[in-house]
C-alpha positions, 0 to 999 in steps of 0.5 A, spaced: 510 485 482 506 488 476 509 494 472 506 500 474 503 504 468 502 511 468 495 513 465 496 519 461 494 522 454 498 526 449 494 531 447 493 539 446 486 540 444 480 537 443 482 536 435 489 533 438 486 529 442 482 525 437 488 525 433 492 522 438 487 516 440 487 514 432 495 514 432 499 509 436 505 512 439 512 509 437 515 504 442 521 507 445 528 504 444 531 503 451 538 502 453 542 501 459 546 507 462 553 506 464 551 509 471 546 503 472 551 498 470 555 500 475 550 501 480 548 493 479 555 491 480 556 496 487 549 492 489 552 485 488 558 487 492 554 490 498 549 484 498 554 479 497 558 481 503 553 484 508 546 481 507 543 477 512 542 471 507 548 471 503 546 468 496 552 467 491 551 470 484 551 464 480 547 461 475 542 458 480 541 466 482 541 468 475 535 463 474 531 466 480 532 473 478 530 471 471 523 468 474 522 475 478 524 479 472 519 475 468 514 475 473 514 483 474 513 484 466 507 479 465 505 476 471 498 475 469 501 472 462 497 476 457 502 479 453 508 474 452 507 468 448 510 461 450 515 462 444 517 469 447 518 466 454 522 460 450 526 465 446 528 469 453 530 462 456 536 462 453 539 468 457 536 464 464 543 463 466 546 469 464 544 475 468 549 474 473 554 475 468 550 481 466 551 484 473 558 482 474 560 484 467 556 491 468 553 489 461 545 489 462 543 488 455 539 482 457 534 485 461 533 491 457 532 487 451 527 483 454 523 489 456 524 492 449 520 485 447 515 487 453 513 494 450 512 491 443 507 486 446 503 491 450 503 495 444 501 489 439 495 487 445 492 494 446 492 495 438 488 489 437 484 491 443 482 497 440 481 494 433 475 490 437 471 496 439 469 498 432 466 491 432 462 491 438 460 485 442 454 480 443 453 478 450 448 472 449 453 466 448 455 463 454 462 464 455 466 466 461 473 470 462 479 468 467 481 474 470 487 471 474 492 468 470 498 467 474 497 460 475 495 459 467 500 456 462 503 461 457 499 462 451 501 458 445 500 462 440 498 469 437 491 466 436 490 464 443 493 471 446 487 474 441 482 470 445 484 472 452 484 479 450 477 479 446 474 476 453 478 481 457 475 487 452 469 484 452 469 484 460 471 491 460 465 493 455 460 489 459 462 492 466 460 499 463 454 496 459 451 494 466 453 500 469 448 503 464 453 506 459 450 506 451 455 503 446 458 509 443 460 512 450 463 505 452 467 504 445 469 511 447 471 510 454 475 504 452 478 506 446 481 512 450 483 508 456 487 503 452 490 509 448 492 512 455 496 506 456 499 506 449 501 513 451 504 511 457 508 506 454 511 511 449 514 515 455 518 509 458 525 510 461 531 506 462 530 507 469 524 503 469 527 497 466 533 498 471 529 499 477 525 492 475 531 488 474 534 491 480 528 489 484 528 482 481 535 481 483 534 484 490 528 480 491 531 473 489 535 473 495 529 475 500 522 478 499 524 485 503 530 487 500 529 492 494 532 497 490 531 505 490 533 509 485 534 516 486 527 519 486 524 513 490 529 514 495 526 521 496 519 518 496 522 513 502 525 519 506 518 523 505 514 517 508 519 516 514 519 524 516 512 525 514 514 532 510 516 535 504 517 541 501 512 543 496 506 547 495 501 542 499 497 539 493 495 532 492 496 531 484 493 525 479 494 524 472 488 524 468 488 524 460 494 529 458 493 533 465 496 534 472 490 535 476 489 538 483 485 532 487 486 535 494 489 542 497 492 540 504 489 545 509 494 550 511 498 549 505 501 555 500 496 552 495 490 552 499 492 559 503 493 562 496 485 562 494 487 561 487 487 554 486 481 549 486 480 541 486 480 539 478 484 545 476 489 543 471 497 544 471 499 545 464 506 549 466 511 549 471 516 555 472 522 556 477 521 563 480 516 569 479 518 572 472 520 565 469 517 562 463 513 556 465 516 549 462 510 545 459 508 539 462 502 537 458 503 529 457 508 528 462 509 523 467 506 525 473 513 524 478 516 528 473 511 534 474 512 533 481 519 534 481 519 540 478 513 543 483 518 541 489 524 545 491 527 548 496 524 551 502 522 559 501 523 558 493 518 561 488 514 556 483 510 559 478 504 554 475 501 555 469 493 553 470 487 551 466 481 552 471 477 546 472 471 549 469 475 552 462 475 548 456 481 545 453 482 552 449 480 556 455 483 562 458 489 560 463 491 563 469 498 564 472 499 562 480 505 564 484 507 560 490 512 560 495 514 553 497 514 551 504 515 545 509 508 541 508 506 536 514 503 530 511 498 530 517 493 524 514 499 519 515 500 521 522 497 518 528 490 520 530 485 519 536 478 518 537 473 516 542 468 510 542 463 509 547 460 503 549 454 502 554 454 495 559 448 495 563 448 502 567 455 504 566 458 507 559 465 506 558 470 510 554 475 507 549 480 511 546 482 509 539 489 511 537 490 509 529 497 509 527 498 508 519 506 507 520 512 507 525 515 514 522 521 518 524 524 524 521 531 521 522 535 527 520 531 532 524 533 528 530 540 527 529 540 535 528 538 536 535 531 538 533 526 538 539 520 538 535 522 532 530 517 528 527 516 521 531 510 516 531 512 515 539 512 522 540 505 523 537 502 517 540 504 520 547 501 526 546 495 523 544 495 519 550 495 525 554 489 528 551 485 521 552 487 521 559 484 528 560 478 526 556 477 520 562 477 514 557 477 507 561 481 504 556 486 505 550 486 501 543 492 502 538 489 500 531 495 498 527 491 495 521 495 495 515 500 498 518 506 496 514 512 498 519 517 503 519 522 505 524 525 499 529 527 505 534 519 507 534 517 500 535 521 500 541 520 507 544 512 506 542 512 499 546 516 503 552 509 508 553 506 502 555 511 498 559 516 500 565 523 498 562 525 492 559 527 488 553 522 489 547 525 485 541 531 481 540 535 481 534 540 476 530 545 478 525 548 474 519 554 472 524 549 469 529 550 474 534 544 476 538 542 483 541 537 485 545 533 492 544 530 495 550 526 500 553 530 504 558 525 509 560 522 509 567 515 510 567 509 509 562 504 514 559 498 509 559 497 504 565 490 502 564 486 497 560 490 496 553 488 493 546 492 492 540 488 491 533 491 488 527 490 484 521 494 481 515 497 488 513 500 489 520 507 488 519 514 488 521 514 494 526 507 493 528 508 486 529 514 487 534 510 492 538 504 487 538 508 481 540 511 485 546 505 487 548 502 480 548 508 477 551 508 482 557 501 480 558 500 488 557 494 488 553 489 484 548 491 483 541 485 483 537 484 481 529 487 477 524 494 473 524 499 479 522 503 479 516 509 475 518 515 479 517 520 478 522 526 481 518 530 487 519 532 492 513 537 497 513 538 502 507 545 503 504 547 509 500 550 506 494 553 513 492 556 514 499 560 507 498 562 510 491 564 517 494 560 520 489 558 527 491 551 527 486 546 522 487 546 517 481 547 510 484 541 510 488 540 506 495 539 498 497 534 496 502 537 490 505 535 485 510 541 485 515 538 481 521 532 477 524 528 479 530 525 475 535 520 476 540 522 477 548 519 470 549 524 467 544 519 466 538 519 470 532 513 473 528 517 470 521 512 466 517 507 465 523 506 472 524 502 475 531 496 470 533 491 475 536 488 473 543 481 474 540 480 473 532 476 476 528 473 474 521 478 475 515 477 474 507 485 474 507 488 467 505 495 466 509 498 463 503 496 468 498 498 474 502 503 475 507 510 472 508 508 465 507 506 467 500 513 468 498 517 462 496 524 464 498 522 467 505 526 466 511 524 460 515 521 460 522 526 459 528 527 461 535 532 463 540 532 463 548 527 468 551 530 474 554 530 476 561 523 480 562 518 481 567 511 480 565 507 486 566 500 483 567 497 476 566 491 476 561 489 468 562 484 470 567 480 474 563 481 472 556 476 466 556 470 471 559 472 476 554 472 471 548 465 468 550 462 475 550 465 476 544 463 470 540 456 471 544 455 478 541 457 477 534 453 470 533 447 475 534 450 481 530 447 481 523 453 485 521 457 480 522 453 475 519 453 479 513 461 479 513 461 472 514 456 471 508 460 476 503 467 472 505 464 466 503 462 468 497 468 472 495 472 466 497 468 462 492 469 467 487 476 467 487 476 459 487 472 459 481 476 465 478 471 466 472 466 471 470 461 470 466 460 474 459 453 473 458 449 479 460 443 475 462 447 471 467 450 477 469 444 481 470 441 476 474 447 475 479 447 483 480 439 483 481 440 477 486 446 481 490 442 488 490 436 484 493 440 481 498 443 488 500 436 491 500 434 485 505 439 487 509 437 495 509 430 493 510 433 489 516 435 496 519 443 494 518 448 497 513 450 492 508 457 489 508 462 493 504 468 491 499 473 492 505 472 487 510 470 489 516 468 496 514 460 497 511 458 502 507 451 506 509 447 504 503 448 499 497 449 504 492 456 505 495 457 498 497 457 495 490 455 499 485 460 498 479 460 504 474 466 500 470 470 506 470 478 507 473 479 513 478 482 517 472 476 516 468 471 519 473 470 527 475 475 529 480 469 531 485 465 524 484 472 520 485 473 524 491 466 523 494 467 515 493 473 515 497 470 519 502 464 514 502 469 509 503 473 512 509 466 514 512 464 507 512 462 503 518 468 500 521 465 493 524 471 490 526 473 497 530 467 497 533 467 490 536 474 491 538 471 497 542 466 492 545 471 487 547 475 493 551 469 495 554 468 488 557 475 488 559 474 495 563 467 492 566 471 486 569 477 489 571 473 495 575 468 490 578 474 486 581 480 489 584 483 482 585 482 481 578 485 487 576 491 486 580 493 480 576 492 483 569 494 491 570 501 494 572 501 495 579 501 503 578 494 502 574 491 499 580 486 503 584 
């Protein structure tokens, strides 16, 4: 895990901005709070008694926690020297005592050194900008230093940072920036980071330390502070109470990046993309609290509130100068539905001979559910399964021939939703098995009669499909209910539960936070597990992901693969008769498809660059590489095909969107320009989705041409 830095700059006018850039903000002195020490001890009591893998808190555990914490602070080894690490090592076996004794001085003292080292490194980086760089010498920069040794001296650290700053400078130079604007851009970038360091809080240290403790037991146990718990709750129910504006921090300001349709912010007609929120008040006639230079999460906390309450925003319009005229906007907070993260449908048509087959696509970003609304009897509670069921009815009305459920990069969510979603496609039966820490196995089943869709079905997965996604994909595969297409999934075969530490302590106010704790391991109905191995697709697509660098197998303390007896279930179909034919058609098609040829070329080049782990700092070499790349893309363009984009499987409409590097961070661009880049990525041609639709089109054609084949592949009710 890498420490998250907030890119904000303390300034109140153009003059003040210049003064801030020249100054180095003081390093805050952080100390552990009493409630944090208590929360750490409470966490130990819960984890030592109820975790699926009960790890004793001793010197061995302390050593693991130490390594995790050090990794979270400086995983790239660009801040600490070997001397720093040697000094920290004296406390390697003392972190268990820190938790048990409720004294967290050790991690806080390590973090204090971390803040000091960041300040030193960035101050040095800024000093280099005054000298500039030459780009004729033949040298290179190692951009991934996770496997590198710790720098032995300050001189070695300085050399690493000299190359790092030189690389940043060259990126901007290659993008057409002149030396003066490059120096200003980078100085502001580094100053912003220094400013963010000055706003560090004790909760930042505590969260990192608690995650280091939790993940020392297994990769999916973690700690949520009070605010993180609120964000997790929002992600599950896909709603919040607020004004409906997507915000980002840019320099000193909180910027409006997007207005959600139908929200109070959008309906007011008084706010625009790019407007800067400089103050927030509670009530129509309140005095706004100035939020310039605040951490964005602190500003967001002020803007959110109780439903139907009033928030007053002090806004500097996007087009106004820093000393321009402000406007005050009063809004009534409402419940905001995060529809962009809900299930969505689309239809892809595939022509095979004289026939056209319609493939209904359901994209599901997560297995969400508003638990509280469901428990309270709300008939309209938010649910992934309910949304998908509604979309299936719409797709049936649209006369689709098959359905493809797109679970790429769906990291999971509610286990209940995974079971109920599977029930939309199978007619009763076990979906997943669970084994708890005592070895007791339970079977979770779909108990509802009937199905929402009984026609041809496909599931599209990739390495980012995890947990609940794997439960669903595995069940569909084991039942023979559908074709799993894509890449091997993440390999997370464990079940987590959230434990409220304040509830355990009978604390009326949220102070201690929550634990997300592994309580069980899940198994497929066939008795195997997705743990480590993931779900292997029936038809594989090319991938840039390395299983050893991303996924469950990349964790050194992941639970091992194992198996249990199969559950008692009746397959809904048998795909063995059509999979060889579909695979053969797929391979023949992509062998002639230039877009897939481009993807393979790009994957090979990406893997070669990653293995090399070096980037040239010679301008002539870089321009030569750039020209070669642009020529290759132009050749592709002239061939009538879109060039391969940076996201595997999605291809951009033009080389400009695909590979043009402006050298800027998102927060350094104009808001509208940044949105345009995001839109171009979203609109990029999805090669893998199109091929999955081709495969389902082939399946529909096969099954419609052979009733006998259909009787073996599809559920009985689907046979006509």
